[in-house]
C-alpha positions in Angstrom: 48.0 -107.7 8.2 47.8 -107.4 4.4 44.8 -109.8 4.2 43.0 -107.9 6.9 43.6 -104.6 5.2 42.5 -106.1 1.9 39.4 -107.6 3.5 38.6 -104.2 5.1 38.9 -102.4 1.7 36.7 -105.0 -0.1 34.1 -104.8 2.6 34.2 -101.0 2.6 33.8 -101.0 -1.2 30.9 -103.4 -1.1 29.2 -101.2 1.6 29.9 -98.1 -0.3 28.4 -99.7 -3.5 25.2 -100.6 -1.7 24.8 -97.3 0.0 25.6 -95.5 -3.3 22.6 -97.2 -5.0 20.3 -96.2 -2.1 21.7 -92.6 -2.3 21.1 -92.4 -6.0 17.6 -93.5 -5.7 16.9 -90.8 -3.1 18.6 -88.0 -4.9 16.1 -86.0 -6.9 17.9 -83.5 -9.1 16.3 -80.2 -10.0 15.1 -80.0 -13.6 14.4 -76.7 -15.2 11.3 -75.8 -17.1 12.0 -75.4 -20.8 10.0 -73.0 -22.9 10.6 -72.8 -26.7 8.9 -71.1 -29.6 6.3 -68.3 -29.8 4.0 -67.8 -26.9 0.6 -66.5 -28.2 -2.3 -65.8 -25.9 -5.9 -64.7 -26.3 -5.0 -61.0 -25.6 -2.6 -61.0 -28.6 -5.2 -62.8 -30.8 -7.8 -60.2 -29.8 -5.6 -57.4 -31.3 -5.8 -59.0 -34.7 -8.3 -57.8 -37.3 -9.3 -59.4 -40.6 -7.5 -57.6 -43.4 -4.4 -56.7 -41.4 -1.1 -56.8 -43.4 1.7 -59.3 -42.7 3.7 -56.5 -41.0 0.9 -55.7 -38.7 0.4 -59.3 -37.7 4.2 -59.7 -37.2 4.1 -56.6 -34.9 1.3 -58.2 -32.8 2.4 -61.8 -32.7 6.1 -61.6 -33.4 8.1 -63.4 -36.1 6.6 -66.8 -36.8 8.6 -69.9 -35.9 7.6 -71.7 -39.1 7.2 -70.1 -42.5 6.5 -72.7 -45.2 8.5 -72.0 -48.4 5.8 -73.9 -50.4 2.8 -72.3 -48.8 3.4 -68.6 -48.6 -0.1 -67.9 -47.3 0.4 -69.5 -43.9 2.5 -68.7 -40.7 2.7 -71.1 -37.8 3.4 -70.0 -34.3 4.6 -73.1 -32.3 5.0 -73.0 -28.5 6.4 -75.9 -26.5 6.6 -76.1 -22.7 8.5 -79.0 -21.0 8.2 -78.8 -17.2 11.0 -80.2 -15.2 8.6 -82.9 -14.1 5.5 -83.9 -16.0 4.3 -84.1 -19.6 5.3 -81.6 -22.2 2.7 -79.3 -23.7 2.5 -77.9 -27.2 0.4 -75.2 -28.7 0.2 -74.3 -32.4 -1.5 -71.2 -33.8 -1.7 -71.0 -37.6 -2.3 -67.6 -39.3 -3.7 -67.6 -42.9 -3.4 -64.8 -45.4 -5.3 -64.2 -48.7 -3.7 -61.6 -51.0 -1.2 -60.7 -48.2 -4.1 -59.8 -45.8 -5.1 -61.7 -42.7 -8.0 -64.0 -43.4 -8.3 -66.5 -40.5 -6.6 -68.0 -37.5 -6.7 -71.7 -36.4 -5.1 -73.4 -33.4 -4.8 -73.9 -29.7 -5.5 -70.4 -28.4 -6.3 -70.2 -24.7 -6.6 -67.1 -22.6 -4.2 -66.4 -19.8 -0.5 -66.2 -19.2 2.4 -68.6 -19.7 1.4 -70.6 -16.7 -2.1 -71.1 -18.1 -0.4 -72.6 -21.2 1.3 -75.1 -19.0 -2.0 -76.3 -17.6 -3.3 -79.4 -19.1 -4.4 -78.9 -22.7 -7.1 -81.5 -22.5 -10.2 -81.1 -24.6 -10.4 -79.4 -28.0 -6.9 -79.2 -29.6 -7.7 -77.1 -32.6 -10.3 -74.5 -33.2 -11.0 -71.6 -35.6 -10.8 -68.1 -34.0 -13.2 -65.6 -35.4 -11.5 -62.3 -36.4 -13.6 -59.2 -36.6 -13.3 -57.2 -39.7 -11.4 -53.9 -39.6 -13.5 -50.8 -39.4 -14.2 -49.2 -42.8 -12.7 -45.8 -43.4 
């Protein structure tokens, strides 16, 4: 009786082990999309004018993610999107100042919403964005 019970338990354990592996291979857990950093789109960039102060740029784009202590004339806005499935995307927009006034912008600026930023960033990874001069008073 004991050997039969022991055999049945061992057989059940082996079957459970085999079926456990097949269940694990079929289970596909949900993975959330992770968004980090400063999302900057073309509409926000279009509001910038050459000669704007740092406070005005901060109002439009938000507080920069990276401010280099050694290069006080540059702010970097970094945005990273990692979908639950697929390759992560990263965008970087750098804002340059001369005499505390906006001079130029470089980076991966694309028009659209957050979903557009998740679309493949193939092609040109960095470009200079022209900033129109502020109207003279």
